[in-house]
N, C-alpha and C positions, 0 to 999 in steps of 0.2 A: 100324588091324590090317587085313589081309586075306589071304585063301588066293588067292595072285597066280600067274599063268602069264605068260610072255614076250609082250610085244604091240608091234609095231611104233608109233611115234607117227607123227603127221601124217595127211594124207588117205589113204583106201585106194583101191588101184587094183583095180576090181572085176574079177573073173576071169570066163571066158565060161562057165563052169559055173553062174554064177548064174543064175535064172530071172527073165523079165520077166513082169508081167502088169498090166492097168489098174487104176487105183482111182479110186474117185469122190469128187471134190471138189464142194464148194458154193460157188458164187462169186457171192455176192448173191443173186438171185433167181434164178440158173440153176444146173443141175448139169452137170457136165463129168466125161468120164473122161481121164484122164492115164496114160502108161506110168508105171511103177513098177518098181523093182530089189528084189526080195524077198530078205532077207537074215535070217539068225537071228534079230535082234533088231525084225524089222518091214520093212515097206515104206518104201523110199525113192523120192520123188518125182522125175523128171525135171525138171531145172531147164528144159531146151529145152522140153519139154512144157507147163509151169507157164506159161512166157512166152508160147505159142503160145494157150493157152487163155484168158489176158488179152489176146489181141489184139496182143501186143508183139513186140519183135525181141530175137533171142538172139545172142550172139558170145561167141567164145573168143578172149581177148588172149594167143598165145603168148608173147610176149616178156615181159610182167607178171605172167604167171603167174596170171591171174584169169579168172573167167566174170563175164558182164556181161550184163542184160536191162534193156530200156527198155520201158514198159508204163505205161497210166494217167496220162501226166506224171510217172511216178516212174522214177529209175535203181538197180538193185539190182546189187550188186558182191558177188563171193565170192572170196577170194585163196586160193591153194593153201598159202600160208605161215601161214595163219591159218583152217582150215577149218571151225571152229564157230562162226563170224560171217559176218555180211551187212551190209553198209552200204546203207541205204536212204536216197537223199538225204545228208542231214547227220546221220543218227542210226544208231546200231549194234543190231542184233537177235541175240539168240543163236538158234542152230539146234538147241542142245540135244545134237546129236552131230556129230561131223565128217561133213562133205560126201563122198561117195565118187564119184571119177573113173570114165569108162568110156568108152574112146573119145574121142568129141568133145562129150560129155554130163558132165554132173555130176549127181548125185541127192543130195538133201536129205531127212533124217527127215520122215516125215509128218506128225508132232508139231509140226514148224516151219512149216508152210504157214499156218495161222492166223495167226501171229505176224508172217510175211512181209506178208499180206495187210493186217492191220492198219497195219502203217507203210506199204504202199503207198497205202492209203487215205488215212491222215494226210496224205500227201506230194501226193496229188490234190486233197485240200480247200485245203492252203496255196496249190498253184499255182494253183486256179481263185480263190480269193479275190484273189490276186496281179493277177489279169489281170481282176478287176471281174465275173468270172462269178458267177450265183446258183447256190449248193450248199445241199443240204439235209442233206446227210450230217454225223454229228458222231461224236464218240468221246472218251473221257477217259483218261487216264493218271496214275498216282500212283508218283513217282519219288524218288529221294534228290536232296537240294538242296544236300548238303555241310554240315559243322559238325552234323551229327546232325539235320538239319531234314528235313522232307519237301514235296514239292509235288505240288498237284492240278493238272493242266492240263486245261480244256474247250475242247475246238473246234467253235466254234457254226457254224451258216450264216449269221449276219449278226453286225456289231460291236454290241456291247452298248452301250444308250443311258447305264446307269448301274451302278455296283457298290457294295454297301453292304455292311459286316460290322456285326452285332448281337450282343451275348454276353447271355445270359440265367444268370440266378441258378441255375438247374439245373444249370450248367456247359455247356449246349449252346451252339453257336455256329451263326449262320444268315448265310449270304452271299447276298444277293437281288440279280439280275441281269436288269436291265430292257432290254426289246427284244421286237420281235414274232419270237418263235421258232417255226417250225413244224417241230416234232421232238417225239419221243418220248422221254422218258428211257431210258437204257440199263438199267438196274435200278433198281426203286424204293429197295431198301436194299442196301447193300453191308457185311459185318460184315467189319472188318480187324483189329482186337485188337491194334494195337501200342501202345507206351507214349505215341505222340501222339495217335493217332486210334483211338477203340473201333470206331465205326461211321460211315458218312454215309448220306445220304437225298437223292435228286434227285426233283425235282416240276417241273411246269410248270403254272402258274395264271395265266390271261389272258396278259398281257404281261409275265409274271415267270418266270424261271429261279429256283429256290430250293433251295440246297443245306444241309441240316442236318447238323451235326456232332456227336457224341458224345464230348469232350475224353478223352485219356487223362490218366494221372496225371503226366507230366514235359511237358505241352503248356503253353507260358509265353503264346503269344500267335498270333493268325489275322489273316492280313494279304491282303486280296483287290485286284486291280488288273485293268482291261482290257489283254488281250495281243493285240491282233487276228492270228489269227482268232477270239478266243475271250477265256476268263478264266483268270488263273493265281490259285491259292490257296497262300499259303506258310504251313507250320504250324511255327512256331519254337519248339525244343526249350528247356527249362529249363537255364540254365547254371549250373554248379557250379564256378566257377574256385576257390573255397576249397580244393578238394580237390587241384586241380590245380596250384595255386602258380603259375601262369602268367598275367599279365595277357592281356585281351583282344587287346589292340593286338599283343603278342608272337607271337600265333598267326599273324599274316597276314605275319610277316617273310619268308616264301617260300611257294611253292605246295605244299610238301611239307616240314613241320617238326615236327610231330608224330606218334610211330608208337607204336602200341598193339601188343605183343608176347603172345600168348598162349600160354603153357606147357601142352599139351594134358594132359588128365586131371589127378591130382591127390587127395589125401587118401585115400579108401576105393577110389579107382579108381586100380589101378595101370597098366593099359594093358598093352602088350606086355612080355614079359620074356625076356631074353635067356639062353643056357645058363649064363652066369657070375652069373645072378643081377641083371644089370642092368635096372633096371626104368624103362619108356618115361617114367612120370611125373618120375623124378629126373633123367634126360638131357635132358629138353626144359626143365626149370625151369633147370637148370645152363646149358645154351646160350644160354636167353632171357637170364641175368643178364648173361653174357658180351658179347651182343648188344648189350644196354643200356649198358653201359661204353663200347664202340666207337662205337654210335652216338651216345652223348653228349660224346665227342670230336670227333665230326664236326659237332657244333652241334644236334643233333636234341634236342627233349624227348620223352622215352621212359616210357612208363608200361607196367607187367606187369599182366595181369589177374589172376595169383596171385602172391605173392612166397614163397611157402611151400608146405608140404603141406596144401592145404586143397581140400574139395570146392566147384566152382563148375558150375552149371547151365549148357550150351550156349548158352542163350539170354541168361544174363547176359554172357557173353563177348562177344559181338556188342555188346550194350548198353553195355559198359563203352567200347567204341570210340566210340560216340554220345555217351556222356555226357562224356567228354574233348575232344570234337570231334574225332577223329583225322584225320590225313591219310591213312593207310596201316595197314591191319590184318592182322598176321602170324601165323598159328596155327602152332604146331610140334608136330610128332608123329614118332613111328617107326612103321616097319611090321613085321609078321610073315606068314610064309606055312609051308604045310605042304611047300612044296619048299625043302629047305635050300640049294639052290644060286641062289634068289631073291636078287637084292643091288641096290643103287643107289637114289637119291635121286629124287623125282619132285615135281611141284609142281600144284597145281589151283587153279582158279578155279569159281565158282559157275555151274551152271545148272538148269535144271528138269527135265534129264534128264541121266543120266551119258553120256558118250561111248562106253563100252562096258561089258561083264559084269562086269571085274574092278573098275571105278572105282563102279559100282553098289554090289557087295557091300562094297567100302570104306566107302562113304557110310552103306552099312544099318547097318554094324557100329560106324562110329562115333557114328552118330546114335541108336543103341540101347544106348549104354554103360551100365553097371549104375545110375551115379547121376546120369545125363545127363536128368533129368527137366526137362520145360519150364519156366520160371517162371510160365506161365499152364496151367491145366488143360486140357491136350489132348493128345491121342496122335497126332494129325496132324501132318505138317510143315506150317507155314504157307507154302507157296510165294507166297501171295499177298504176302508180305512180300519176297520176292525181286522181284516186277514193282514194287512199291512202291521200293526201297531200292537192290539191288544193280543193278539194269538200267540206271541212271544211270551205272554206273562199269564196265561190260563190256570197253570198250576197254582202260581203264588197267589192270584186274586181268588181263587177258590180256597185257599189254605188261609187267607186273611180275613175272607167272609166268614168262614167256618169260625176261627178264633175269635173274631167280634161278636158273632151270634152266640156262641159258647159264653162269653163273659157278660154279655147283656141279659141271659137268661138266668144265668148263676146269682150273679151279684144284685140283681134287682128283682129277682124273683117275677119275671113277667113271664107271659104265653110265648112258647116257641113257635114263633112261625115259620122259622125254617130259612135254609138260604137256596135261593133262586138265582136263574139266569133270565136276562130278557136284554133286547136290544135297547139301551138307553144312550141316547145320543150324547149327554154329557160324557159318558165314559169313552166313547169312539174316539180313536187316534191318540189316546193316553199312552205314552212309551215306559210305562211301570205299573205294578200290579195296582189295581183302580178297583174301588166298590162303591155302591151306593146303598147308604143306610137309611131305612124310613123309622125314625125314634119312637114312634108311636100313633095312634090315633087321636086325631084333634076333634073328632065326631064322637067319640065315647066320651060322656059327661065325667067320668071318673079318671079316666085317663088324660084326659084335657086338664084337669084342675091338678094334678099331678104334676103335668109338664110346667104348669104355670109356676110351680114353687121353686124356690131358690135351692132347698134341699135335695129335692129330687133330683133337678137338672145336673147338681154337683155329683150326685151319685152316677148319673147317665155317663157324666164325663168322665168319672173315675173308670168306670167299666171299659169305656174307650180307649183311656191311656193305658190301662194294663194290657188289653188286645193288642195294641199297637207294639207295645214295649215287648210283649211276650212274642209276637212276631218276629222283632228284630231280633231276638234272642235266636230263635230258633233258624232265622234265614242267613246269619252271618256265613258269610263264604259262598252262599248259594247264587248260582247265576241264573238269568232267564233261559228258558229252553225254546229253540226256533220249533216252530210247529209247522203245519203241512204246506204240501207243495199244489200248485194249481196249473192245469193245462192251460 
């Protein structure tokens, strides 16, 4: 639910009345000043200036609708068709907010610079290693690895001579990596707090890199292997096939076969309520059940996070997708606004920052619902989990969101409110492509009336079924891509 005002989707064309001023960036050991566009939600750094600061080249490809820079052995591209994402070599990085186009330059939110730098550094290290050059840089990233698993990647300055996993009675796991590593560990202890990894510590002793893990309650196994230029550690989730009723072999019958649908709210949490008394929790459950039936006819295995009027925490909803090793996670909601004229559906995927103020407000309201306490004792949105899990599925989540929004607009002839990003807690930690759909505004009398009609709900469900089936056809054989590293 959100108090919403109309906003155009897609890359913003900045107006000449917006001011420019330099911002201070730290690039390794040096400090540089780069031009920035000052907007109400903060400064946006010049992509052209960023390229120059790195000693790189900047280009705008008019025909392809994309901006490109080459720096430090890495190529960074931002397409106007998907302005909240950047490609750095073979990886995808979230910019958090839509890039802003002005004249022949592009501006990215200041908060995205550190993520771009980390990805550029990772690409530079890999390029140097491929060319046989000696490098001392290192980084780590913890990302989703599919089927509820997580993967830790350590990029090292030299190939390891040995990799060994030890399991202790205390529940801790130790990975010992042999080799002459001239590096300092990024941070000694990292508090993760996920169901697979509570925390891990990194240390260097003599000729060994030692990584010690505190196991989470759902960790079944830890596997490690040399993966030049570094090491991969896979955290395997405990399977619960008895609950799903599906054999492991059946899960692999296509790249997208199992969908977890999350009917928003439930139990003591009604969500938005329309003028006729229609409750968001009832609407989302009905649409979820209809969608389950249609997807099952298409050959999907479908699980609902709730199949009745019950309370479920936001953390437990994404955990359900991981527990059943989902290929897609779709959370259904309905919107509200103090403006009675607001109407239309919209689709979101996860980001550490919202693309606009309205998306930020919506995420804050959904994250702080009355009965949406975290399953762990914390009041903070654990965005470290976003780095761990959803970061590996950004491109797939964005593509799924675009496909769903296009089908809703076309088949239902409803207003295009666009695809946006926001830090929705319900999506955090899902190790598969994940989206949140606002089906419409219950505070709009006409739309609330339509949402209460069986015929319209069936049309809505048909559009969602068509979008998910289309995504499966296009995604067959595709794998999630590991994204950024973090110092």
